[in-house]
py3Dmol code that shows the C-alpha trace and the ligand (Angstrom):
import py3Dmol

protein = """\
ATOM      1  CA  MET A   1      14.876  46.750  -4.544  1.00  0.00           C
ATOM      2  CA  THR A   2      12.272  44.365  -3.040  1.00  0.00           C
ATOM      3  CA  PHE A   3      13.327  41.291  -1.033  1.00  0.00           C
ATOM      4  CA  SER A   4      12.227  38.937  -3.818  1.00  0.00           C
ATOM      5  CA  GLY A   5      13.996  41.114  -6.421  1.00  0.00           C
ATOM      6  CA  PHE A   6      17.156  40.826  -4.312  1.00  0.00           C
ATOM      7  CA  ASN A   7      16.826  37.030  -4.145  1.00  0.00           C
ATOM      8  CA  ARG A   8      16.312  36.768  -7.886  1.00  0.00           C
ATOM      9  CA  LEU A   9      19.388  38.900  -8.454  1.00  0.00           C
ATOM     10  CA  ILE A  10      21.450  36.542  -6.308  1.00  0.00           C
ATOM     11  CA  VAL A  11      20.141  33.538  -8.226  1.00  0.00           C
ATOM     12  CA  ALA A  12      20.860  35.191 -11.581  1.00  0.00           C
ATOM     13  CA  SER A  13      24.425  35.897 -10.401  1.00  0.00           C
ATOM     14  CA  LEU A  14      25.086  32.340  -9.194  1.00  0.00           C
ATOM     15  CA  PRO A  15      26.703  31.042 -12.396  1.00  0.00           C
ATOM     16  CA  TYR A  16      29.215  33.901 -12.180  1.00  0.00           C
ATOM     17  CA  LEU A  17      30.081  33.382  -8.514  1.00  0.00           C
ATOM     18  CA  PRO A  18      33.136  31.373  -7.487  1.00  0.00           C
ATOM     19  CA  LYS A  19      32.287  27.692  -7.078  1.00  0.00           C
ATOM     20  CA  ALA A  20      33.441  27.800  -3.453  1.00  0.00           C
ATOM     21  CA  LEU A  21      30.840  30.444  -2.660  1.00  0.00           C
ATOM     22  CA  VAL A  22      28.059  28.451  -4.350  1.00  0.00           C
ATOM     23  CA  GLY A  23      29.369  25.518  -2.306  1.00  0.00           C
ATOM     24  CA  LEU A  24      28.542  27.364   0.898  1.00  0.00           C
ATOM     25  CA  ILE A  25      24.981  27.791  -0.328  1.00  0.00           C
ATOM     26  CA  ALA A  26      24.835  24.195  -1.608  1.00  0.00           C
ATOM     27  CA  ARG A  27      25.553  22.737   1.807  1.00  0.00           C
ATOM     28  CA  ARG A  28      21.931  23.143   2.650  1.00  0.00           C
ATOM     29  CA  TYR A  29      20.733  20.785  -0.112  1.00  0.00           C
ATOM     30  CA  VAL A  30      23.599  18.386  -0.605  1.00  0.00           C
ATOM     31  CA  ALA A  31      24.969  15.991   1.980  1.00  0.00           C
ATOM     32  CA  GLY A  32      28.575  16.461   0.864  1.00  0.00           C
ATOM     33  CA  GLU A  33      30.780  15.002  -1.840  1.00  0.00           C
ATOM     34  CA  THR A  34      31.706  11.681  -0.251  1.00  0.00           C
ATOM     35  CA  VAL A  35      29.848   8.581   0.934  1.00  0.00           C
ATOM     36  CA  GLU A  36      31.182   9.195   4.450  1.00  0.00           C
ATOM     37  CA  GLU A  37      29.652  12.667   4.569  1.00  0.00           C
ATOM     38  CA  ALA A  38      26.331  11.385   3.185  1.00  0.00           C
ATOM     39  CA  LEU A  39      26.160   8.543   5.717  1.00  0.00           C
ATOM     40  CA  GLU A  40      26.844  11.019   8.493  1.00  0.00           C
ATOM     41  CA  VAL A  41      23.801  13.047   7.373  1.00  0.00           C
ATOM     42  CA  VAL A  42      21.665   9.880   7.175  1.00  0.00           C
ATOM     43  CA  LYS A  43      22.801   8.913  10.682  1.00  0.00           C
ATOM     44  CA  ARG A  44      21.644  12.294  11.984  1.00  0.00           C
ATOM     45  CA  LEU A  45      18.309  12.016  10.166  1.00  0.00           C
ATOM     46  CA  ASN A  46      17.768   8.476  11.478  1.00  0.00           C
ATOM     47  CA  GLU A  47      18.450   9.705  15.009  1.00  0.00           C
ATOM     48  CA  GLN A  48      15.728  12.318  14.503  1.00  0.00           C
ATOM     49  CA  GLY A  49      13.284   9.598  13.411  1.00  0.00           C
ATOM     50  CA  PHE A  50      13.518  10.029   9.628  1.00  0.00           C
ATOM     51  CA  GLU A  51      14.192   7.364   7.013  1.00  0.00           C
ATOM     52  CA  ALA A  52      16.413   8.305   4.086  1.00  0.00           C
ATOM     53  CA  THR A  53      16.914   7.587   0.433  1.00  0.00           C
ATOM     54  CA  LEU A  54      20.409   8.258  -0.898  1.00  0.00           C
ATOM     55  CA  ASP A  55      21.038   9.543  -4.407  1.00  0.00           C
ATOM     56  CA  ILE A  56      24.423   9.951  -6.053  1.00  0.00           C
ATOM     57  CA  LEU A  57      24.184  13.225  -7.945  1.00  0.00           C
ATOM     58  CA  GLY A  58      24.505  13.145 -11.708  1.00  0.00           C
ATOM     59  CA  GLU A  59      22.566  12.428 -14.864  1.00  0.00           C
ATOM     60  CA  HIS A  60      23.018  11.998 -18.602  1.00  0.00           C
ATOM     61  CA  VAL A  61      26.356  10.208 -18.648  1.00  0.00           C
ATOM     62  CA  GLU A  62      27.799  10.120 -22.149  1.00  0.00           C
ATOM     63  CA  PHE A  63      30.093   7.092 -22.147  1.00  0.00           C
ATOM     64  CA  PRO A  64      29.519   3.433 -21.213  1.00  0.00           C
ATOM     65  CA  GLY A  65      32.518   3.517 -18.856  1.00  0.00           C
ATOM     66  CA  GLU A  66      30.910   6.315 -16.866  1.00  0.00           C
ATOM     67  CA  ALA A  67      27.661   4.360 -16.501  1.00  0.00           C
ATOM     68  CA  SER A  68      29.596   1.363 -15.268  1.00  0.00           C
ATOM     69  CA  ALA A  69      31.478   3.473 -12.705  1.00  0.00           C
ATOM     70  CA  VAL A  70      28.185   4.893 -11.443  1.00  0.00           C
ATOM     71  CA  ALA A  71      26.818   1.342 -11.072  1.00  0.00           C
ATOM     72  CA  ASP A  72      29.950   0.381  -9.078  1.00  0.00           C
ATOM     73  CA  ALA A  73      29.367   3.362  -6.802  1.00  0.00           C
ATOM     74  CA  TYR A  74      25.750   2.324  -6.168  1.00  0.00           C
ATOM     75  CA  VAL A  75      26.750  -1.289  -5.472  1.00  0.00           C
ATOM     76  CA  ASP A  76      29.288  -0.008  -2.960  1.00  0.00           C
ATOM     77  CA  LEU A  77      26.677   2.318  -1.466  1.00  0.00           C
ATOM     78  CA  TYR A  78      24.299  -0.580  -0.708  1.00  0.00           C
ATOM     79  CA  CYS A  79      27.157  -2.348   1.114  1.00  0.00           C
ATOM     80  CA  ARG A  80      28.052   0.787   3.061  1.00  0.00           C
ATOM     81  CA  ILE A  81      24.436   1.301   4.128  1.00  0.00           C
ATOM     82  CA  ALA A  82      24.228  -2.326   5.280  1.00  0.00           C
ATOM     83  CA  ASP A  83      27.578  -2.157   7.134  1.00  0.00           C
ATOM     84  CA  SER A  84      26.584   1.023   8.939  1.00  0.00           C
ATOM     85  CA  GLY A  85      23.151  -0.322   9.943  1.00  0.00           C
ATOM     86  CA  LEU A  86      21.449   2.884   8.799  1.00  0.00           C
ATOM     87  CA  ARG A  87      17.847   3.156   7.637  1.00  0.00           C
ATOM     88  CA  SER A  88      18.225   4.237   4.030  1.00  0.00           C
ATOM     89  CA  ASN A  89      17.373   2.922   0.621  1.00  0.00           C
ATOM     90  CA  ILE A  90      18.591   4.263  -2.722  1.00  0.00           C
ATOM     91  CA  SER A  91      17.090   6.410  -5.485  1.00  0.00           C
ATOM     92  CA  LEU A  92      18.750   6.732  -8.872  1.00  0.00           C
ATOM     93  CA  LYS A  93      18.225   8.355 -12.261  1.00  0.00           C
ATOM     94  CA  PRO A  94      18.212   6.086 -15.327  1.00  0.00           C
ATOM     95  CA  THR A  95      20.218   8.548 -17.471  1.00  0.00           C
ATOM     96  CA  HIS A  96      22.931   8.433 -14.791  1.00  0.00           C
ATOM     97  CA  LEU A  97      23.212   4.740 -15.678  1.00  0.00           C
ATOM     98  CA  GLY A  98      23.383   5.389 -19.403  1.00  0.00           C
ATOM     99  CA  LEU A  99      19.730   5.332 -20.521  1.00  0.00           C
ATOM    100  CA  ALA A 100      20.413   8.236 -22.897  1.00  0.00           C
ATOM    101  CA  ILE A 101      23.272   6.289 -24.539  1.00  0.00           C
ATOM    102  CA  ASP A 102      21.742   2.843 -24.803  1.00  0.00           C
ATOM    103  CA  GLY A 103      18.994   0.936 -23.003  1.00  0.00           C
ATOM    104  CA  GLN A 104      21.081  -2.230 -22.793  1.00  0.00           C
ATOM    105  CA  ILE A 105      23.916  -0.452 -20.955  1.00  0.00           C
ATOM    106  CA  CYS A 106      21.410   0.897 -18.477  1.00  0.00           C
ATOM    107  CA  ARG A 107      19.758  -2.516 -17.967  1.00  0.00           C
ATOM    108  CA  GLU A 108      23.140  -4.156 -17.288  1.00  0.00           C
ATOM    109  CA  SER A 109      24.088  -1.505 -14.754  1.00  0.00           C
ATOM    110  CA  LEU A 110      20.708  -1.760 -13.074  1.00  0.00           C
ATOM    111  CA  SER A 111      20.953  -5.510 -12.923  1.00  0.00           C
ATOM    112  CA  ARG A 112      24.212  -5.277 -10.946  1.00  0.00           C
ATOM    113  CA  ILE A 113      22.705  -2.710  -8.612  1.00  0.00           C
ATOM    114  CA  LEU A 114      19.619  -4.863  -8.069  1.00  0.00           C
ATOM    115  CA  ALA A 115      21.828  -7.819  -7.146  1.00  0.00           C
ATOM    116  CA  ALA A 116      23.439  -5.631  -4.455  1.00  0.00           C
ATOM    117  CA  ALA A 117      19.996  -4.500  -3.261  1.00  0.00           C
ATOM    118  CA  ARG A 118      18.935  -8.138  -2.959  1.00  0.00           C
ATOM    119  CA  GLU A 119      22.127  -9.152  -1.139  1.00  0.00           C
ATOM    120  CA  THR A 120      21.679  -6.379   1.387  1.00  0.00           C
ATOM    121  CA  ASP A 121      17.885  -6.796   1.521  1.00  0.00           C
ATOM    122  CA  ASN A 122      17.245  -3.194   0.563  1.00  0.00           C
ATOM    123  CA  PHE A 123      14.903  -1.276  -1.728  1.00  0.00           C
ATOM    124  CA  LEU A 124      15.620   0.554  -4.995  1.00  0.00           C
ATOM    125  CA  ARG A 125      13.646   3.535  -6.292  1.00  0.00           C
ATOM    126  CA  ILE A 126      13.986   4.532  -9.956  1.00  0.00           C
ATOM    127  CA  ASP A 127      13.444   8.288 -10.304  1.00  0.00           C
ATOM    128  CA  MET A 128      11.413   9.613 -13.229  1.00  0.00           C
ATOM    129  CA  GLU A 129      13.144  12.057 -15.548  1.00  0.00           C
ATOM    130  CA  ASN A 130      11.667  14.113 -18.407  1.00  0.00           C
ATOM    131  CA  SER A 131       9.097  12.784 -20.867  1.00  0.00           C
ATOM    132  CA  PRO A 132      11.455  11.434 -23.584  1.00  0.00           C
ATOM    133  CA  TYR A 133      12.451   8.812 -20.980  1.00  0.00           C
ATOM    134  CA  THR A 134       9.049   7.949 -19.507  1.00  0.00           C
ATOM    135  CA  ASP A 135       8.307   4.869 -21.643  1.00  0.00           C
ATOM    136  CA  ASP A 136      11.863   3.548 -21.351  1.00  0.00           C
ATOM    137  CA  THR A 137      11.837   4.064 -17.584  1.00  0.00           C
ATOM    138  CA  LEU A 138       8.547   2.176 -17.244  1.00  0.00           C
ATOM    139  CA  ALA A 139      10.001  -0.655 -19.340  1.00  0.00           C
ATOM    140  CA  LEU A 140      13.170  -0.659 -17.214  1.00  0.00           C
ATOM    141  CA  TYR A 141      11.078  -0.877 -14.075  1.00  0.00           C
ATOM    142  CA  ARG A 142       9.201  -3.913 -15.419  1.00  0.00           C
ATOM    143  CA  THR A 143      12.490  -5.640 -16.256  1.00  0.00           C
ATOM    144  CA  CYS A 144      13.729  -4.888 -12.730  1.00  0.00           C
ATOM    145  CA  LEU A 145      10.554  -6.329 -11.187  1.00  0.00           C
ATOM    146  CA  GLU A 146      11.253  -9.636 -12.913  1.00  0.00           C
ATOM    147  CA  GLN A 147      14.591  -9.762 -11.076  1.00  0.00           C
ATOM    148  CA  TYR A 148      13.692  -8.353  -7.694  1.00  0.00           C
ATOM    149  CA  LEU A 149      10.410  -7.314  -6.093  1.00  0.00           C
ATOM    150  CA  ARG A 150      11.725  -4.586  -3.811  1.00  0.00           C
ATOM    151  CA  VAL A 151      11.904  -1.968  -6.529  1.00  0.00           C
ATOM    152  CA  GLY A 152       9.722   1.063  -7.150  1.00  0.00           C
ATOM    153  CA  LEU A 153       9.367   3.998  -9.487  1.00  0.00           C
ATOM    154  CA  VAL A 154       7.930   7.510  -9.664  1.00  0.00           C
ATOM    155  CA  LEU A 155       4.824   8.981 -11.295  1.00  0.00           C
ATOM    156  CA  GLN A 156       4.427  12.684 -12.018  1.00  0.00           C
ATOM    157  CA  ALA A 157       1.048  14.306 -11.354  1.00  0.00           C
ATOM    158  CA  TYR A 158       1.559  16.902 -14.110  1.00  0.00           C
ATOM    159  CA  LEU A 159       1.553  14.274 -16.887  1.00  0.00           C
ATOM    160  CA  TYR A 160      -1.855  13.487 -18.377  1.00  0.00           C
ATOM    161  CA  ARG A 161      -0.753   9.901 -18.937  1.00  0.00           C
ATOM    162  CA  SER A 162      -0.036   9.164 -15.253  1.00  0.00           C
ATOM    163  CA  GLY A 163      -3.575   7.932 -14.460  1.00  0.00           C
ATOM    164  CA  ASP A 164      -3.357   5.280 -17.175  1.00  0.00           C
ATOM    165  CA  ASP A 165       0.216   4.408 -16.219  1.00  0.00           C
ATOM    166  CA  LEU A 166      -0.918   3.939 -12.630  1.00  0.00           C
ATOM    167  CA  THR A 167      -3.794   1.679 -13.687  1.00  0.00           C
ATOM    168  CA  ASN A 168      -1.402  -0.492 -15.720  1.00  0.00           C
ATOM    169  CA  LEU A 169       1.256  -0.593 -13.023  1.00  0.00           C
ATOM    170  CA  MET A 170      -1.240  -1.684 -10.385  1.00  0.00           C
ATOM    171  CA  SER A 171      -1.712  -5.009 -12.182  1.00  0.00           C
ATOM    172  CA  SER A 172       1.354  -6.014 -10.083  1.00  0.00           C
ATOM    173  CA  PRO A 173       2.142  -5.048  -6.471  1.00  0.00           C
ATOM    174  CA  LEU A 174       3.251  -1.428  -6.672  1.00  0.00           C
ATOM    175  CA  ASN A 175       5.378   0.879  -4.546  1.00  0.00           C
ATOM    176  CA  PHE A 176       5.617   4.270  -6.223  1.00  0.00           C
ATOM    177  CA  ARG A 177       6.557   7.842  -5.364  1.00  0.00           C
ATOM    178  CA  LEU A 178       3.958  10.410  -6.317  1.00  0.00           C
ATOM    179  CA  CYS A 179       5.350  13.886  -7.078  1.00  0.00           C
ATOM    180  CA  LYS A 180       4.181  16.881  -9.090  1.00  0.00           C
ATOM    181  CA  GLY A 181       6.975  16.631 -11.672  1.00  0.00           C
ATOM    182  CA  ILE A 182       9.970  18.897 -11.944  1.00  0.00           C
ATOM    183  CA  TYR A 183      10.774  19.208 -15.660  1.00  0.00           C
ATOM    184  CA  ARG A 184       9.396  21.724 -18.144  1.00  0.00           C
ATOM    185  CA  GLU A 185       6.967  19.742 -20.292  1.00  0.00           C
ATOM    186  CA  PRO A 186       4.766  20.941 -23.198  1.00  0.00           C
ATOM    187  CA  PRO A 187       1.031  21.601 -22.671  1.00  0.00           C
ATOM    188  CA  GLU A 188       0.112  18.763 -25.048  1.00  0.00           C
ATOM    189  CA  ILE A 189       1.279  16.214 -22.492  1.00  0.00           C
ATOM    190  CA  ALA A 190       1.440  18.014 -19.155  1.00  0.00           C
ATOM    191  CA  ILE A 191      -0.909  20.079 -17.013  1.00  0.00           C
ATOM    192  CA  GLN A 192       0.526  23.580 -16.629  1.00  0.00           C
ATOM    193  CA  ASP A 193      -1.755  25.070 -14.013  1.00  0.00           C
ATOM    194  CA  ARG A 194      -0.547  24.639 -10.411  1.00  0.00           C
ATOM    195  CA  ALA A 195      -4.012  24.114  -8.914  1.00  0.00           C
ATOM    196  CA  ALA A 196      -4.871  21.556 -11.607  1.00  0.00           C
ATOM    197  CA  ILE A 197      -1.614  19.670 -10.944  1.00  0.00           C
ATOM    198  CA  ASN A 198      -2.486  19.540  -7.233  1.00  0.00           C
ATOM    199  CA  HIS A 199      -5.982  18.330  -8.109  1.00  0.00           C
ATOM    200  CA  ASN A 200      -4.538  15.533 -10.243  1.00  0.00           C
ATOM    201  CA  PHE A 201      -2.058  14.687  -7.456  1.00  0.00           C
ATOM    202  CA  LEU A 202      -5.010  13.966  -5.153  1.00  0.00           C
ATOM    203  CA  ILE A 203      -6.915  12.035  -7.831  1.00  0.00           C
ATOM    204  CA  LEU A 204      -3.853   9.823  -8.399  1.00  0.00           C
ATOM    205  CA  LEU A 205      -3.359   9.393  -4.660  1.00  0.00           C
ATOM    206  CA  LYS A 206      -6.959   8.225  -4.243  1.00  0.00           C
ATOM    207  CA  GLN A 207      -6.672   5.906  -7.234  1.00  0.00           C
ATOM    208  CA  ALA A 208      -3.490   4.415  -5.752  1.00  0.00           C
ATOM    209  CA  PHE A 209      -4.994   3.901  -2.298  1.00  0.00           C
ATOM    210  CA  GLU A 210      -8.131   2.310  -3.736  1.00  0.00           C
ATOM    211  CA  GLY A 211      -6.026   0.094  -6.001  1.00  0.00           C
ATOM    212  CA  GLY A 212      -3.876  -1.193  -3.130  1.00  0.00           C
ATOM    213  CA  ALA A 213      -0.564   0.479  -4.009  1.00  0.00           C
ATOM    214  CA  TYR A 214       2.036   1.712  -1.493  1.00  0.00           C
ATOM    215  CA  VAL A 215       2.555   5.448  -2.027  1.00  0.00           C
ATOM    216  CA  ALA A 216       5.478   7.704  -1.169  1.00  0.00           C
ATOM    217  CA  ILE A 217       3.804  11.113  -1.038  1.00  0.00           C
ATOM    218  CA  ALA A 218       6.595  13.455  -2.162  1.00  0.00           C
ATOM    219  CA  THR A 219       5.811  17.138  -1.857  1.00  0.00           C
ATOM    220  CA  HIS A 220       6.799  20.204   0.186  1.00  0.00           C
ATOM    221  CA  ASP A 221       3.433  21.816  -0.478  1.00  0.00           C
ATOM    222  CA  ARG A 222       1.968  21.949   3.038  1.00  0.00           C
ATOM    223  CA  PRO A 223      -1.677  22.567   2.025  1.00  0.00           C
ATOM    224  CA  LEU A 224      -1.390  19.579  -0.342  1.00  0.00           C
ATOM    225  CA  ILE A 225       0.098  17.445   2.451  1.00  0.00           C
ATOM    226  CA  ALA A 226      -2.873  18.424   4.637  1.00  0.00           C
ATOM    227  CA  GLN A 227      -5.265  17.344   1.863  1.00  0.00           C
ATOM    228  CA  ALA A 228      -3.408  14.037   1.526  1.00  0.00           C
ATOM    229  CA  GLU A 229      -3.740  13.504   5.282  1.00  0.00           C
ATOM    230  CA  GLU A 230      -7.454  14.221   5.024  1.00  0.00           C
ATOM    231  CA  LEU A 231      -7.809  11.628   2.258  1.00  0.00           C
ATOM    232  CA  ILE A 232      -5.878   9.112   4.354  1.00  0.00           C
ATOM    233  CA  ARG A 233      -8.333   9.673   7.202  1.00  0.00           C
ATOM    234  CA  GLN A 234     -11.400   9.494   4.950  1.00  0.00           C
ATOM    235  CA  LEU A 235     -10.293   6.247   3.324  1.00  0.00           C
ATOM    236  CA  ASN A 236      -8.964   4.897   6.618  1.00  0.00           C
ATOM    237  CA  ILE A 237      -5.585   4.011   5.091  1.00  0.00           C
ATOM    238  CA  PRO A 238      -3.149   2.482   7.633  1.00  0.00           C
ATOM    239  CA  PRO A 239       0.380   3.996   7.951  1.00  0.00           C
ATOM    240  CA  SER A 240       1.846   0.780   6.513  1.00  0.00           C
ATOM    241  CA  ARG A 241       0.459   1.808   3.103  1.00  0.00           C
ATOM    242  CA  PHE A 242       2.274   5.124   2.616  1.00  0.00           C
ATOM    243  CA  GLU A 243       5.098   7.405   3.611  1.00  0.00           C
ATOM    244  CA  PHE A 244       5.839  11.094   3.154  1.00  0.00           C
ATOM    245  CA  GLN A 245       8.996  12.250   1.397  1.00  0.00           C
ATOM    246  CA  ALA A 246      10.877  15.547   1.162  1.00  0.00           C
ATOM    247  CA  LEU A 247      14.159  16.720  -0.308  1.00  0.00           C
ATOM    248  CA  TYR A 248      17.039  17.295   2.094  1.00  0.00           C
ATOM    249  CA  GLY A 249      17.313  20.953   3.045  1.00  0.00           C
ATOM    250  CA  VAL A 250      13.962  22.251   1.821  1.00  0.00           C
ATOM    251  CA  PRO A 251      12.454  24.234   4.724  1.00  0.00           C
ATOM    252  CA  MET A 252       9.188  22.704   5.955  1.00  0.00           C
ATOM    253  CA  LYS A 253       8.445  24.795   9.058  1.00  0.00           C
ATOM    254  CA  GLY A 254       8.185  21.799  11.369  1.00  0.00           C
ATOM    255  CA  LYS A 255       5.672  19.923   9.205  1.00  0.00           C
ATOM    256  CA  LEU A 256       7.884  16.840   8.833  1.00  0.00           C
ATOM    257  CA  GLU A 257       8.284  16.539  12.607  1.00  0.00           C
ATOM    258  CA  THR A 258       4.498  16.843  12.955  1.00  0.00           C
ATOM    259  CA  LEU A 259       4.042  13.986  10.494  1.00  0.00           C
ATOM    260  CA  LEU A 260       6.510  11.862  12.470  1.00  0.00           C
ATOM    261  CA  ALA A 261       4.658  12.665  15.686  1.00  0.00           C
ATOM    262  CA  ALA A 262       1.411  11.534  14.029  1.00  0.00           C
ATOM    263  CA  GLY A 263       3.028   8.116  13.590  1.00  0.00           C
ATOM    264  CA  TYR A 264       3.734   8.441   9.872  1.00  0.00           C
ATOM    265  CA  LYS A 265       6.920   7.363   8.140  1.00  0.00           C
ATOM    266  CA  VAL A 266       8.867  10.291   6.664  1.00  0.00           C
ATOM    267  CA  ARG A 267      11.779   9.765   4.286  1.00  0.00           C
ATOM    268  CA  ILE A 268      14.309  12.402   3.304  1.00  0.00           C
ATOM    269  CA  TYR A 269      15.847  12.303  -0.168  1.00  0.00           C
ATOM    270  CA  VAL A 270      19.549  12.876   0.437  1.00  0.00           C
ATOM    271  CA  PRO A 271      21.642  13.709  -2.632  1.00  0.00           C
ATOM    272  CA  PHE A 272      25.426  13.738  -2.475  1.00  0.00           C
ATOM    273  CA  GLY A 273      28.436  13.503  -4.738  1.00  0.00           C
ATOM    274  CA  GLU A 274      30.805  15.511  -6.854  1.00  0.00           C
ATOM    275  CA  ALA A 275      28.047  16.758  -9.192  1.00  0.00           C
ATOM    276  CA  TRP A 276      26.629  18.981  -6.438  1.00  0.00           C
ATOM    277  CA  TYR A 277      27.138  22.246  -8.334  1.00  0.00           C
ATOM    278  CA  ASP A 278      24.454  21.854 -11.046  1.00  0.00           C
ATOM    279  CA  TYR A 279      22.002  20.312  -8.585  1.00  0.00           C
ATOM    280  CA  SER A 280      22.379  23.235  -6.189  1.00  0.00           C
ATOM    281  CA  LEU A 281      21.875  25.815  -8.920  1.00  0.00           C
ATOM    282  CA  ARG A 282      18.629  24.070  -9.891  1.00  0.00           C
ATOM    283  CA  ARG A 283      17.392  24.000  -6.267  1.00  0.00           C
ATOM    284  CA  LEU A 284      18.099  27.708  -5.855  1.00  0.00           C
ATOM    285  CA  LYS A 285      16.404  28.615  -9.123  1.00  0.00           C
ATOM    286  CA  GLU A 286      13.300  26.747  -7.940  1.00  0.00           C
ATOM    287  CA  ASN A 287      13.204  28.683  -4.724  1.00  0.00           C
ATOM    288  CA  PRO A 288      14.947  32.078  -5.012  1.00  0.00           C
ATOM    289  CA  HIS A 289      13.950  32.951  -1.421  1.00  0.00           C
ATOM    290  CA  LEU A 290      16.471  30.408  -0.236  1.00  0.00           C
ATOM    291  CA  ALA A 291      19.383  32.224  -1.817  1.00  0.00           C
ATOM    292  CA  GLY A 292      18.725  35.287   0.328  1.00  0.00           C
ATOM    293  CA  TYR A 293      17.937  33.141   3.349  1.00  0.00           C
ATOM    294  CA  VAL A 294      21.130  31.132   3.133  1.00  0.00           C
ATOM    295  CA  LEU A 295      23.220  34.214   2.479  1.00  0.00           C
ATOM    296  CA  LYS A 296      21.684  35.894   5.538  1.00  0.00           C
ATOM    297  CA  ASN A 297      22.497  32.817   7.650  1.00  0.00           C
ATOM    298  CA  MET A 298      26.065  32.844   6.388  1.00  0.00           C
ATOM    299  CA  PHE A 299      26.583  36.412   7.517  1.00  0.00           C
ATOM    300  CA  GLN A 300      24.844  35.820  10.858  1.00  0.00           C
ATOM    301  CA  HIS A 301      27.097  32.803  11.336  1.00  0.00           C
ATOM    302  CA  ARG A 302      30.183  34.925  10.686  1.00  0.00           C
ATOM    303  CA  ARG A 303      29.067  37.538  13.159  1.00  0.00           C
ATOM    304  CA  VAL A 304      28.589  35.011  15.948  1.00  0.00           C
ATOM    305  CA  HIS A 305      31.984  33.401  15.496  1.00  0.00           C
TER     306      HIS A 305
END
"""
ligand_1 = """\
53
FDA
P 5.680 23.361 -4.738
O 6.436 23.466 -5.978
O 4.319 23.942 -4.639
O 6.543 23.727 -3.518
C 6.060 23.925 -2.207
C 7.054 24.769 -1.446
O 8.326 24.130 -1.317
C 7.358 26.104 -2.132
O 7.495 27.070 -1.133
C 8.666 25.876 -2.838
O 9.382 27.081 -2.967
C 9.365 24.895 -1.910
N 10.170 23.974 -2.713
C 9.687 22.963 -3.422
N 10.677 22.282 -4.003
C 11.821 22.896 -3.653
C 13.168 22.670 -3.930
N 13.569 21.643 -4.653
N 14.087 23.501 -3.406
C 13.690 24.516 -2.652
N 12.432 24.765 -2.326
C 11.494 23.983 -2.822
N 10.324 15.191 -9.723
C 10.413 14.434 -10.843
O 10.040 14.881 -11.920
N 10.926 13.171 -10.774
C 11.333 12.606 -9.597
O 11.775 11.464 -9.588
C 11.211 13.402 -8.418
N 11.587 12.917 -7.195
C 11.322 13.635 -6.053
C 11.592 13.091 -4.800
C 11.225 13.789 -3.651
C 11.481 13.167 -2.319
C 10.593 15.051 -3.749
C 10.152 15.789 -2.545
C 10.380 15.617 -4.978
C 10.755 14.931 -6.145
N 10.552 15.482 -7.399
C 10.696 14.704 -8.527
C 10.258 16.921 -7.531
C 8.777 17.202 -7.576
O 8.255 16.720 -8.773
C 8.488 18.711 -7.498
O 8.942 19.346 -8.618
C 9.106 19.426 -6.322
O 9.013 18.656 -5.167
C 8.400 20.763 -6.116
O 7.030 20.582 -5.931
P 6.317 20.489 -4.513
O 5.393 19.338 -4.603
O 7.293 20.429 -3.427
O 5.388 21.756 -4.447
"""
view = py3Dmol.view(width=600, height=400)
view.addModel(protein, "pdb")
view.setStyle({"model": 0}, {"cartoon": {"style": "trace"}})
view.addModel(ligand_1, "xyz")
view.setStyle({"model": 1}, {"stick": {}})
view.zoomTo()
view.show()
């Protein structure tokens, strides 16, 4: 069996493995189950020069009570970040706050979270989920902006609509994260070809820079990062206009440290919480190499100790 065949086999077996074993693999991508564990990870990242954005894992809550509990947890998280003096903002998913149940429930939860962001003078990023929620998420963002300016959202380079969305959003001051897009979307609305998605990523980045937006450039694709850096140089964009972002645990072969050394801001997206299991399975399916890699590390670790 080839190495990649072996990795795929591990990934295919994950749902049948004991949760504790998946937990060992998950440690790479998830900063633990509790706020304390997550803050410890952020502290370490801050010491290394990175900013962070904390995300409580979960999505698609089904009951209003759940959405309210999630909002409580985010309010508490803003206070804990402020008390600890760490450099982290927060990212959240609208369906975790009840968007799939009812827009009003989600708006109420968000409003409480925004009040906590304002009290602690921090920033809130609203993640972008799959296309059935795009319009509602854009509307939510606009409602948030009326309450508090330090809020941002995400645009996905694979969606054909993102160029127009960006144009509309730039009628107000804009801080957005640019990513490729992680959900499976139909060809009628989303570019399918990898190279074409990258091409659109750079078109959107240029449009954003020329339109005056602040951009969080969120990708692990090192050639694409190099092209973004080239564009930054060509357009002479100062570091105060952008940052780079990566997911906690995704191997970057020293690229993030190089970006820091170049004087750029780099923010790590740090997910944590009890819903780590599904998140970890998704991460491993996206990158089957990691399953083999982590397993190898586990056994090396055992041998040493
Ligand atoms: P690409 O897919 O080309 O990956 C480059 C390399 O990194 C490959 O070697 C790949 O295997 C590895 N890699 C990439 N992602 C990995 C992962 N998760 N786990 C393990 N290895 C990985 N999407 C979205 O739709 N809405 C959102 O709100 C966000 N938010 C977000 C925040 C941040 C900080 C990041 C970095 C990404 C997102 N995304 C997202 C996800 C994004 O849309 C995209 O799907 C992934 O980042 C993968 O694409 P890359 O740009 O990294 O390139």
